[in-house]
C-alpha positions as CSV (number, residue, x, y, z in Angstrom):
1,M,-30.1,-4.1,11.5
2,D,-30.4,-7.8,11.7
3,I,-27.4,-9.7,10.3
4,S,-27.9,-13.4,9.6
5,D,-25.1,-15.9,9.9
6,I,-25.2,-16.2,6.1
7,D,-24.7,-12.5,5.6
8,S,-22.3,-11.8,8.4
9,A,-19.1,-12.5,6.4
10,A,-20.3,-10.3,3.5
11,F,-21.2,-7.5,5.9
12,F,-17.8,-7.6,7.4
13,T,-16.0,-7.8,4.0
14,A,-17.9,-4.8,2.7
15,R,-16.7,-2.8,5.7
16,R,-13.1,-4.1,5.9
17,P,-11.6,-1.2,3.8
18,R,-13.0,1.4,6.2
19,L,-12.0,-0.6,9.3
20,Q,-8.5,-1.0,7.8
21,R,-8.2,2.8,7.2
22,I,-9.2,3.5,10.8
23,A,-6.7,1.0,12.2
24,Y,-3.9,2.3,9.9
25,R,-4.5,5.9,10.8
26,M,-4.5,5.0,14.4
27,L,-1.4,2.9,14.4
28,G,0.7,4.0,11.5
29,S,1.5,0.4,10.6
30,L,-0.3,-1.6,7.9
31,A,0.9,-4.9,9.5
32,E,-0.6,-4.0,12.9
33,A,-3.7,-2.6,11.2
34,E,-4.2,-5.9,9.4
35,D,-3.8,-7.8,12.7
36,V,-6.3,-5.6,14.4
37,V,-8.9,-6.1,11.7
38,Q,-8.4,-9.8,11.7
39,D,-8.9,-9.9,15.4
40,A,-12.0,-7.8,14.9
41,W,-13.3,-10.3,12.4
42,L,-12.8,-13.2,14.9
43,R,-14.8,-11.2,17.5
44,W,-17.5,-10.4,15.0
45,H,-17.7,-14.0,13.9
46,G,-18.1,-15.2,17.5
47,A,-20.5,-12.4,18.5
48,N,-24.1,-13.1,19.6
49,R,-26.1,-11.6,16.7
50,D,-29.1,-11.0,18.9
51,A,-27.0,-8.8,21.2
52,V,-25.5,-6.6,18.5
53,L,-28.0,-3.8,18.0
54,N,-25.8,-1.8,15.7
55,P,-23.4,-4.0,13.7
56,E,-21.5,-1.0,12.2
57,A,-20.9,0.6,15.6
58,F,-19.9,-2.8,17.0
59,L,-17.1,-3.2,14.4
60,V,-15.8,0.4,14.7
61,R,-15.9,0.1,18.5
62,T,-14.0,-3.2,18.4
63,V,-11.3,-2.0,16.0
64,T,-10.9,1.3,17.9
65,R,-10.5,-0.4,21.3
66,L,-8.1,-3.0,19.9
67,C,-6.0,-0.1,18.4
68,L,-6.0,1.6,21.8
69,D,-4.5,-1.6,23.3
70,V,-1.9,-1.8,20.7
71,L,-0.9,1.9,21.1
72,K,-0.1,1.3,24.8
73,S,2.7,-1.1,23.9
74,S,3.8,0.6,20.6
75,R,4.7,3.8,22.5
76,I,7.3,1.9,24.4
77,R,8.7,0.4,21.2
78,R,8.9,3.7,19.5
79,E,10.8,5.3,22.4
80,E,13.4,2.6,21.8
81,Y,13.4,2.9,18.1
82,I,16.7,3.6,16.4
83,G,16.6,6.9,14.5
84,P,13.5,8.8,13.4
85,W,10.3,6.8,13.3
86,L,8.1,7.2,10.2
87,P,4.8,5.5,9.5
88,E,4.8,2.4,7.3
89,P,4.4,3.9,3.8
90,F,0.9,3.7,2.4
91,I,0.8,3.9,-1.4
92,D,-2.4,5.6,-2.2
93,P,-4.4,3.7,-4.8
94,A,-5.3,6.1,-7.6
95,D,-4.1,8.9,-5.3
96,E,-7.2,8.6,-3.2
97,T,-7.4,7.4,0.4
98,G,-10.9,8.5,1.3
99,D,-9.5,11.0,3.8
100,D,-7.1,14.0,3.9
101,I,-4.6,12.5,6.4
102,T,-1.1,13.1,5.1
103,L,2.2,11.8,6.5
104,P,3.0,15.1,8.4
105,L,-0.4,14.9,10.1
106,M,0.2,11.3,11.0
107,L,3.5,12.3,12.7
108,A,1.7,15.1,14.5
109,M,-0.8,12.6,15.8
110,E,2.1,10.6,17.4
111,R,2.3,13.4,20.0
112,L,-1.4,12.9,21.0
113,S,-2.6,10.6,23.6
114,P,-4.3,7.4,22.3
115,L,-7.8,8.7,23.3
116,E,-7.1,12.1,21.7
117,R,-6.0,10.4,18.5
118,A,-9.1,8.2,18.5
119,A,-11.5,11.0,19.1
120,F,-9.9,13.2,16.4
121,L,-9.8,10.5,13.8
122,L,-13.3,9.2,14.3
123,H,-14.9,12.6,14.4
124,D,-12.8,14.9,12.2
125,V,-11.7,12.3,9.6
126,F,-14.3,9.6,9.6
127,D,-17.3,11.9,10.2
128,M,-18.7,10.1,13.2
129,E,-21.0,12.0,15.6
130,F,-19.7,12.5,19.1
131,D,-22.3,10.1,20.5
132,E,-20.8,7.4,18.2
133,V,-17.3,8.3,19.2
134,A,-18.2,8.1,22.8
135,E,-19.6,4.6,22.3
136,A,-16.4,3.6,20.4
137,I,-13.9,4.8,23.0
138,G,-15.9,4.4,26.2
139,R,-16.1,8.0,27.2
140,E,-18.9,10.6,27.5
141,P,-19.7,12.7,24.4
142,A,-18.6,15.9,26.2
143,A,-15.3,14.3,27.1
144,C,-14.9,13.2,23.4
145,R,-15.5,16.8,22.3
146,Q,-12.7,18.0,24.6
147,L,-10.4,15.2,23.4
148,A,-11.0,16.1,19.7
149,S,-10.6,19.8,20.4
150,R,-7.2,19.3,22.1
151,A,-6.1,17.1,19.3
152,R,-7.2,19.6,16.7
153,A,-5.1,22.3,18.3
154,H,-2.0,20.1,18.5
155,V,-2.1,19.0,14.9
156,A,-3.0,22.4,13.4
157,Q,0.6,23.2,12.5
158,A,0.9,20.0,10.5
159,R,-1.6,21.4,8.0
160,P,0.0,23.3,5.1
161,R,-0.2,27.1,5.5
162,F,-0.3,27.7,1.8
163,P,-1.5,24.5,0.1
164,V,-0.2,23.8,-3.4
165,A,-2.4,22.2,-6.1
166,Q,-1.6,18.5,-6.7
167,E,-0.4,19.0,-10.3
168,R,2.0,21.7,-9.1
169,Q,3.2,19.4,-6.3
170,N,3.9,16.7,-8.8
171,D,5.9,19.1,-10.9
172,I,8.0,20.2,-7.9
173,A,8.6,16.6,-7.0
174,A,9.7,15.7,-10.5
175,A,12.1,18.7,-10.5
176,F,13.5,17.7,-7.1
177,F,14.2,14.1,-8.1
178,A,15.8,15.1,-11.4
179,A,18.0,17.7,-9.7
180,S,19.0,15.2,-7.0
181,R,20.1,12.7,-9.6
182,S,22.1,15.2,-11.7
183,G,23.6,16.9,-8.7
184,D,22.2,20.3,-9.6
185,L,22.6,22.1,-6.3
186,A,21.5,25.4,-7.7
187,Q,18.1,23.9,-8.7
188,L,17.8,22.1,-5.4
189,R,18.4,25.3,-3.5
190,Q,15.5,26.9,-5.4
191,L,13.2,24.0,-4.5
192,L,14.0,23.7,-0.8
193,S,12.6,25.9,1.9
194,N,15.0,27.6,4.3
195,D,13.8,25.4,7.2
196,V,13.5,22.1,5.3
197,V,13.9,18.9,7.3
198,F,15.3,15.5,6.1
199,Y,14.1,12.4,7.9
200,G,15.6,9.0,7.3
201,D,14.0,5.8,8.8
202,G,16.2,2.8,8.7
203,G,15.1,1.3,12.1
204,G,18.7,0.3,12.8
205,K,18.4,-2.3,10.0
206,R,19.7,-0.3,7.0
207,P,22.0,2.7,6.9
208,A,19.9,5.9,7.6
209,L,20.0,9.0,9.6
210,V,20.2,8.8,13.4
211,N,18.7,12.3,13.7
212,P,16.7,14.5,11.4
213,I,18.7,17.1,9.4
214,F,17.4,20.6,9.7
215,G,18.0,23.6,7.4
216,R,18.5,24.0,3.7
217,D,22.3,24.2,3.7
218,K,22.7,21.0,5.8
219,V,20.2,19.2,3.6
220,L,22.0,20.3,0.5
221,R,25.3,19.0,1.8
222,L,23.6,15.7,2.6
223,L,22.1,15.5,-1.0
224,Q,25.5,16.4,-2.4
225,A,27.1,13.6,-0.4
226,F,24.5,11.1,-1.7
227,N,25.2,12.3,-5.3
228,R,29.0,11.9,-4.9
229,K,28.6,8.3,-3.6
230,G,26.2,7.5,-6.4
231,G,23.3,7.3,-3.9
232,W,20.9,9.2,-6.2
233,N,22.2,7.9,-9.5
234,A,22.3,4.2,-8.8
235,P,18.8,3.5,-7.6
236,Q,16.2,2.3,-10.2
237,V,13.0,4.2,-10.0
238,L,10.3,1.6,-9.8
239,R,7.4,4.1,-9.9
240,E,6.1,7.5,-9.0
241,A,3.6,7.3,-6.2
242,S,1.4,9.2,-3.8
243,I,2.8,8.2,-0.4
244,D,0.5,9.0,2.5
245,G,-0.9,11.9,0.5
246,L,2.5,13.3,-0.5
247,P,4.2,13.1,-4.0
248,G,7.1,10.6,-4.0
249,R,9.1,7.8,-5.6
250,I,9.6,4.1,-4.9
251,T,13.2,3.1,-5.8
252,L,15.3,0.0,-5.8
253,E,18.5,0.7,-4.0
254,G,22.0,-0.6,-4.4
255,D,21.3,-3.3,-1.7
256,D,18.5,-4.7,-3.9
257,L,15.9,-3.4,-1.4
258,P,13.2,-0.8,-2.0
259,Q,13.0,2.6,-0.5
260,T,10.3,5.3,-0.5
261,T,10.9,9.0,-0.6
262,A,8.0,11.5,0.0
263,L,8.1,15.2,-0.2
264,Q,6.1,17.7,1.9
265,I,5.4,20.9,-0.1
266,D,4.1,24.2,1.2
267,D,3.9,27.5,-0.6
268,G,5.8,26.2,-3.6
269,R,8.8,24.9,-1.6
270,I,9.8,21.5,-0.2
271,T,9.6,21.7,3.6
272,A,10.3,18.1,4.5
273,I,11.8,15.0,2.9
274,Y,10.7,11.6,4.3
275,V,12.8,8.5,3.4
276,V,11.8,5.1,4.6
277,R,14.5,2.4,4.4
278,N,13.5,0.0,7.2
279,P,12.8,-3.3,5.5
280,D,10.2,-4.2,8.1
281,K,8.1,-1.4,6.7
282,L,8.7,-2.2,3.0
283,G,7.8,-5.9,2.6
284,R,4.6,-5.1,0.8
285,L,6.5,-3.0,-1.8
286,E,8.8,-5.9,-2.5
287,R,5.8,-8.2,-3.0
288,A,4.1,-5.6,-5.2
289,T,7.2,-5.0,-7.4
290,P,8.6,-8.4,-8.4
291,Q,11.1,-6.7,-10.6
292,A,12.8,-5.5,-7.4
293,R,14.0,-9.0,-6.6
């Protein structure tokens, strides 16, 4: 495909959403994904058009390799992160992301090597052939098959064992948030699985959990403590939202900053609660919800 200088900007703009999704799924950070895509644009703008035989592949390869570079440094930062690390919340437009990656799966991918993550995402999520994956990450197709296979085995447990229809998930989420606000522990006990986990990401910048809370009884005590302190009554609910594929809420907290809460649901019970409070990950929510200021 020949891309003239006149058409190059339009060509890139049309592919920016897909490149943005690839970068975000690789990195778990919208800010870093935007930086990567912007860097890819600069490289695309300065590329020799005559030397670019496949413009689409060139852009995917550029974004993927930039992401691999970022992952090398981000692993060190995440090892030093205060408390549980959660991805920057992505609020799904119209509940559609174009892929089936959910927050639990993104966390599972954190345990993969950068190359495993790239091979898995490009092939299993973005439907690229292994020849194309090999070109993108600089490995042989056979090696890419092995990388994707290992990744698939590692993340298998992040898939729900007994998926629940979206409408039913929304009903369970609504019941959970209502019971949390009212302090209805009996209802909460019915909604939570025995092995539910509560994650709170404050990044050391807002009060949050230093470690995840495991088990229904411990999570119930935590929710009860929130209720007694007014933690679930005071926040203003800004909107219901699909957060990285999970039903959730965006709230305005007592410190006048937003917070997201997403629920993982399997077999009709809540198996994980993900709360993001780190302001570095919520700046887009503040800009998108002017009433929060």
